[in-house]
C-alpha positions as CSV (number, residue, x, y, z in Angstrom):
1,M,-29.6,11.7,43.0
2,S,-30.0,8.7,40.4
3,E,-29.9,10.0,36.9
4,K,-32.7,8.7,34.3
5,T,-32.2,6.3,31.5
6,F,-33.9,6.6,28.1
7,L,-34.1,4.2,26.1
8,R,-35.5,4.1,22.2
9,S,-38.0,1.6,21.0
10,P,-36.9,0.3,17.3
11,M,-38.7,3.1,15.5
12,E,-36.2,5.3,17.1
13,N,-32.8,3.7,16.5
14,N,-33.9,2.7,13.0
15,L,-34.8,6.2,12.5
16,L,-31.4,7.2,13.6
17,L,-29.2,4.5,11.6
18,I,-30.4,5.6,8.7
19,V,-29.8,9.3,9.6
20,L,-26.2,7.8,10.1
21,L,-26.2,6.3,6.9
22,I,-27.5,9.4,4.7
23,M,-24.9,12.0,6.7
24,L,-21.9,8.7,6.4
25,V,-23.3,8.9,1.9
26,A,-23.5,13.1,2.3
27,L,-19.8,13.5,3.6
28,Y,-17.9,10.8,0.8
29,H,-20.0,12.4,-1.5
30,V,-17.9,15.6,0.0
31,L,-14.8,14.0,0.3
32,K,-14.5,11.9,-2.8
33,I,-13.5,14.8,-4.9
34,F,-10.2,14.7,-2.4
35,F,-9.5,11.5,-2.7
36,G,-6.8,12.0,-5.2
37,V,-5.5,14.9,-3.6
38,F,-4.8,12.8,-0.9
39,T,-3.3,10.0,-2.3
40,F,-1.5,12.3,-3.4
41,A,0.0,13.5,0.1
42,L,0.4,10.0,1.9
43,I,2.9,8.9,-1.5
44,F,4.6,11.9,-1.1
45,Y,4.3,11.7,3.2
46,V,5.6,8.4,3.6
47,S,8.3,8.5,1.3
48,F,9.9,11.9,2.1
49,F,8.8,11.5,5.5
50,K,12.8,10.8,6.7
51,A,14.3,12.7,3.9
52,F,12.0,16.0,5.7
53,E,13.0,15.2,9.5
54,Y,16.5,15.4,8.1
55,F,16.1,18.7,6.3
56,T,14.4,20.4,9.1
57,V,17.9,18.9,11.3
58,L,19.7,20.8,8.5
59,L,17.8,24.1,9.3
60,K,18.0,23.9,12.7
61,G,14.4,22.7,13.8
62,R,12.7,25.1,12.0
63,R,9.5,23.0,10.6
64,K,7.6,25.6,8.8
65,L,10.7,27.2,6.6
66,A,11.9,23.5,6.1
67,G,7.9,22.4,4.6
68,A,7.4,25.6,2.5
69,L,11.4,24.6,0.6
70,Y,9.6,21.5,0.3
71,S,6.5,22.7,-1.4
72,V,8.1,25.5,-3.1
73,L,10.6,23.3,-4.9
74,F,7.8,20.2,-6.3
75,I,5.5,22.0,-7.2
76,I,7.5,23.4,-9.6
77,L,9.8,20.5,-10.3
78,M,6.0,19.0,-11.1
79,A,4.1,22.2,-12.8
80,V,6.8,22.9,-15.0
81,P,6.8,20.0,-17.4
82,F,3.0,21.1,-17.5
83,I,3.8,24.7,-18.3
84,F,6.4,23.5,-21.5
85,M,3.1,21.4,-22.6
86,I,0.6,23.2,-22.8
87,T,3.6,26.3,-24.1
88,A,4.3,23.4,-26.6
89,L,1.0,22.6,-27.8
90,G,-0.6,26.8,-28.5
91,K,2.4,27.0,-30.3
92,H,1.5,24.4,-32.6
93,I,-2.9,25.9,-32.5
94,K,-1.2,27.7,-35.2
95,D,0.0,25.1,-36.9
96,V,-3.3,23.2,-37.2
97,E,-5.4,25.8,-38.0
98,H,-3.3,26.5,-41.1
99,F,-3.1,22.9,-41.8
100,V,-6.8,22.5,-42.3
101,L,-6.9,26.1,-44.0
102,E,-4.8,23.9,-46.7
103,V,-6.9,20.8,-47.1
104,K,-10.2,23.3,-47.4
105,T,-9.1,25.4,-49.7
106,K,-6.4,22.9,-52.3
107,G,-7.0,19.4,-51.4
108,V,-5.1,16.8,-49.1
109,P,-1.3,17.2,-49.4
110,S,0.9,14.1,-51.2
111,L,2.9,12.0,-48.0
112,P,6.9,12.9,-47.5
113,K,8.4,10.4,-50.2
114,N,9.5,9.0,-46.4
115,I,7.1,8.5,-45.0
116,T,5.9,6.2,-48.1
117,E,9.1,4.1,-47.7
118,L,9.1,3.4,-44.3
119,P,9.7,-0.3,-44.0
120,Y,6.5,-2.5,-43.2
121,A,4.0,-0.3,-42.5
122,G,4.6,1.8,-45.7
123,Q,3.4,0.7,-48.8
124,G,-0.1,0.9,-45.7
125,I,-0.4,4.2,-45.5
126,S,0.3,4.9,-48.6
127,D,-2.4,3.7,-49.6
128,F,-4.8,4.4,-47.3
129,W,-3.4,8.6,-47.7
130,I,-4.6,7.8,-51.7
131,Q,-7.8,6.6,-50.5
132,L,-8.2,10.1,-48.5
133,Q,-7.0,12.0,-51.6
134,Q,-9.4,10.9,-53.2
135,N,-12.4,9.8,-51.1
136,P,-11.4,12.6,-48.3
137,K,-15.6,12.9,-47.0
138,E,-16.6,9.0,-47.9
139,I,-13.0,8.2,-45.9
140,V,-14.2,10.4,-42.9
141,L,-18.0,9.5,-43.0
142,G,-16.6,6.5,-43.0
143,H,-13.8,6.4,-39.8
144,E,-16.2,8.3,-38.5
145,H,-17.0,6.8,-35.3
146,Q,-13.5,5.8,-34.6
147,I,-12.1,9.8,-35.2
148,K,-15.1,10.4,-32.9
149,N,-13.8,8.2,-30.3
150,G,-10.2,9.6,-30.8
151,L,-11.0,12.9,-30.2
152,H,-12.8,11.7,-27.3
153,Y,-10.1,10.4,-26.3
154,L,-7.6,13.2,-26.4
155,L,-10.3,15.6,-25.0
156,T,-10.7,13.8,-21.5
157,G,-7.4,12.5,-21.8
158,G,-5.5,16.3,-21.8
159,L,-8.3,16.9,-19.1
160,G,-7.2,14.3,-16.5
161,L,-4.3,14.7,-17.2
162,A,-4.3,18.9,-16.3
163,G,-7.3,17.1,-13.2
164,T,-3.9,15.1,-12.4
165,G,-1.4,17.8,-12.3
166,L,-3.9,19.6,-10.3
167,Q,-4.1,17.6,-7.8
168,V,-0.8,16.7,-7.6
169,I,-0.1,20.3,-6.5
170,F,-2.0,20.2,-4.2
171,G,-1.1,16.6,-2.8
172,I,2.4,18.1,-2.4
173,V,0.4,21.2,0.3
174,V,-1.4,18.5,2.1
175,S,1.9,16.5,3.0
176,A,3.8,19.8,3.5
177,I,1.0,19.7,6.5
178,F,1.6,17.1,7.4
179,L,5.5,17.3,7.3
180,V,5.6,19.8,9.0
181,G,3.1,18.1,12.3
182,G,5.9,15.5,12.7
183,K,4.7,11.8,14.1
184,D,2.1,14.1,16.4
185,K,-0.7,14.0,13.5
186,L,-1.2,10.7,14.2
187,I,-2.0,10.3,17.3
188,P,-5.3,10.6,16.7
189,I,-5.0,7.8,14.6
190,K,-2.9,5.6,17.0
191,S,-5.2,6.5,19.4
192,A,-9.4,5.1,17.6
193,L,-7.2,1.3,15.9
194,A,-5.4,1.7,20.0
195,H,-9.5,1.9,21.4
196,L,-10.9,-0.8,17.9
197,L,-7.7,-3.4,18.0
198,G,-5.6,-2.8,21.4
199,R,-2.6,-1.0,21.4
200,K,-0.2,-3.8,19.6
201,D,-2.0,-5.2,17.3
202,G,-3.7,-0.9,16.3
203,L,0.1,-0.2,16.1
204,L,1.0,-3.3,14.0
205,L,-1.5,-2.4,11.3
206,L,-0.6,0.7,11.3
207,N,3.2,-0.4,11.0
208,S,1.4,-2.4,7.8
209,I,-0.5,0.2,6.6
210,N,3.3,2.1,6.6
211,N,5.1,-0.4,4.4
212,A,2.4,-0.9,1.8
213,I,1.6,2.5,1.3
214,K,5.8,2.7,0.8
215,G,6.2,0.2,-1.4
216,V,3.7,1.4,-3.8
217,S,5.1,5.4,-3.2
218,V,8.5,3.9,-3.7
219,G,7.5,0.7,-6.5
220,V,5.0,4.6,-8.0
221,I,8.7,6.5,-7.6
222,G,10.9,4.8,-8.7
223,T,10.1,3.3,-12.2
224,A,9.1,7.0,-12.5
225,F,12.4,7.6,-11.4
226,L,14.1,4.4,-14.1
227,A,11.3,5.7,-16.8
228,A,13.1,8.9,-17.3
229,V,16.6,7.8,-16.7
230,F,16.0,5.0,-19.3
231,S,13.9,7.6,-21.9
232,W,16.9,10.6,-21.5
233,I,19.5,7.7,-23.1
234,G,17.5,6.6,-25.8
235,F,17.4,11.1,-26.4
236,A,21.0,11.3,-26.5
237,I,21.3,7.5,-28.3
238,A,19.0,9.4,-30.8
239,G,20.4,12.5,-30.8
240,I,17.4,14.2,-29.9
241,H,16.6,17.9,-29.0
242,F,15.5,20.0,-26.1
243,K,16.2,15.8,-24.1
244,F,15.7,17.3,-20.3
245,L,13.0,19.1,-21.5
246,L,11.3,15.9,-22.8
247,T,13.1,13.7,-19.6
248,A,11.0,15.6,-16.8
249,I,8.0,15.7,-18.7
250,V,8.6,11.7,-18.7
251,F,8.9,11.7,-14.8
252,V,5.7,13.6,-14.5
253,L,3.3,10.9,-16.2
254,V,5.0,8.1,-15.1
255,L,4.5,9.5,-12.0
256,I,1.1,10.5,-12.6
257,Q,0.5,6.7,-14.2
258,I,-0.2,7.8,-17.9
259,G,3.5,6.5,-19.1
260,P,6.0,7.6,-21.1
261,M,4.6,6.8,-24.9
262,L,2.7,10.6,-24.3
263,V,6.1,11.7,-24.4
264,W,7.6,9.0,-27.3
265,L,5.4,8.5,-29.9
266,P,5.0,12.6,-31.0
267,V,9.0,12.2,-31.0
268,I,8.9,8.9,-32.6
269,I,6.2,10.3,-35.8
270,W,9.2,13.9,-35.7
271,V,11.7,12.3,-36.3
272,T,9.6,10.0,-38.9
273,T,8.8,12.8,-40.9
274,Q,12.2,14.1,-41.0
275,G,13.6,11.5,-43.2
276,Q,15.0,9.7,-40.4
277,T,14.2,5.8,-41.2
278,G,16.8,3.9,-39.1
279,T,16.6,6.6,-36.0
280,T,12.7,6.1,-36.6
281,I,13.6,1.8,-35.8
282,F,16.0,2.4,-33.2
283,L,13.7,4.7,-31.5
284,L,10.2,2.2,-31.8
285,L,11.9,-0.5,-30.2
286,Y,13.4,1.3,-27.6
287,A,9.5,2.4,-27.3
288,V,8.2,-0.9,-27.0
289,F,10.9,-2.0,-24.8
290,M,10.4,1.1,-22.7
291,W,6.5,0.0,-22.6
292,V,6.5,-3.5,-22.1
293,A,9.4,-2.5,-18.8
294,E,7.8,0.0,-16.9
295,S,4.3,-2.2,-16.6
296,L,6.9,-5.5,-15.6
297,V,9.5,-3.5,-13.0
298,R,6.6,-1.4,-11.5
299,P,3.9,-4.8,-9.3
300,V,7.8,-6.3,-8.8
301,L,9.4,-2.5,-7.5
302,I,6.3,-1.9,-5.6
303,A,6.3,-5.2,-4.1
304,K,9.3,-6.0,-3.5
305,S,9.6,-2.6,-0.8
306,G,6.4,-3.9,0.7
307,G,8.2,-4.3,4.0
308,K,6.8,-7.6,5.8
309,L,3.4,-8.3,4.2
310,P,4.8,-11.2,1.0
311,F,5.5,-10.8,-2.7
312,I,3.3,-12.2,-4.1
313,I,0.3,-10.8,-1.5
314,L,1.4,-7.4,-2.5
315,F,1.8,-7.8,-6.2
316,I,-1.5,-8.9,-6.1
317,A,-2.7,-6.4,-3.9
318,V,-1.3,-3.9,-6.6
319,I,-2.3,-5.6,-10.3
320,G,-5.6,-5.5,-8.6
321,G,-6.2,-2.2,-6.6
322,L,-4.7,-1.1,-10.1
323,A,-7.3,-3.2,-12.4
324,A,-10.3,-2.3,-9.5
325,W,-9.6,1.2,-9.4
326,G,-6.8,2.7,-12.0
327,F,-4.0,4.4,-10.0
328,I,-5.8,5.4,-7.1
329,G,-6.9,1.8,-6.3
330,M,-2.8,0.1,-6.1
331,F,-3.3,2.4,-2.4
332,K,-6.7,0.9,-1.6
333,G,-5.6,-2.5,-3.1
334,A,-1.5,-2.4,-0.7
335,I,-4.2,-0.6,2.4
336,I,-7.5,-2.9,1.6
337,T,-4.6,-6.1,1.5
338,S,-3.1,-5.1,4.2
339,I,-5.1,-4.1,7.0
340,M,-7.3,-8.2,5.9
341,Y,-3.7,-10.0,5.9
342,T,-2.3,-8.2,9.4
343,V,-5.8,-9.3,12.0
344,F,-6.2,-12.3,9.8
345,H,-2.2,-13.5,11.1
346,S,-3.5,-11.3,14.3
347,W,-6.2,-14.0,14.8
348,L,-4.4,-16.8,13.6
349,E,-1.4,-16.5,16.3
350,S,-4.1,-15.5,19.1
351,K,-5.2,-18.4,18.2
352,E,-2.5,-20.3,18.7
353,K,-1.9,-18.9,21.7
354,I,-4.9,-20.0,23.4
355,K,-4.5,-23.1,22.3
356,A,-1.3,-23.1,23.3
357,V,-2.0,-22.2,26.9
358,A,-4.5,-24.6,26.6
359,S,-1.4,-28.0,26.4
360,Q,0.3,-26.6,29.4
361,N,-3.3,-27.0,31.4
């Protein structure tokens, strides 16, 4: 019994293509909010796969228990610094309210001498403060645009910090699910790539993507670790209290690409108000060194850990992706570039083989 073949008209094909494109756009908008979560899940999955397998062996093959312990441990490590930050901000809200009330009733207070006597910046700060005391309304109105921008930056930065923190936590949970599943979770991806590109090129492309993600992961986590170590050294030399807590916060902030300055600047301001001019200068120079070193070390560390990908290729991919899309862009740039490099390299090899066979014949 013969089967009937139905041929679609060009109009039907076009309508089907339009519906498919609409569905893809809708799917993108549905999944867009989870891109950050999956990015962090990839970071943790690739970075801790071998360590998780070793941990599973220690637990005698109980993968679900290992996944649960992994999730709890990392969520605590990530969540505790955020909780301390929110608690500290809550404690100082009353101080800010009291300061605003004092300004309204008694005017702008005088600056402490240890601030006005700061080298280089002290005189400028003092002159501005005197103008603020004499004509507060004119100063505020004259800098209204800058003040609004500053408040907007603080507000959006705080919301961004909280949102990124949630993405990190959900990313840990998703990575735990993938780690518990082991290499079996990659079977559908391997099959799809094998059908599209062939078994050899598909596996080569998957390994290239894995190396690119691993390179970025090692760079991100390695930079965060180094920033935390050097921050602890700086805090210890300066005699700063709560240096372990501050170091933990630095690690998290560098990990999520906000940077250590969100911790260092308040510490420098606090030390300045205590009249410790020498310590202030040391911390200021140390903070500048930290900022420059972090900016240089991250891309170098990422590119060095990229496996077979050339250093310059991954370096350009990471810098370009970071400039185009921010934190997630480092992974996008590395993955896109590694795919294109692998496909191009495979195409060149196939051409060389064809030439070699033709020359033999």
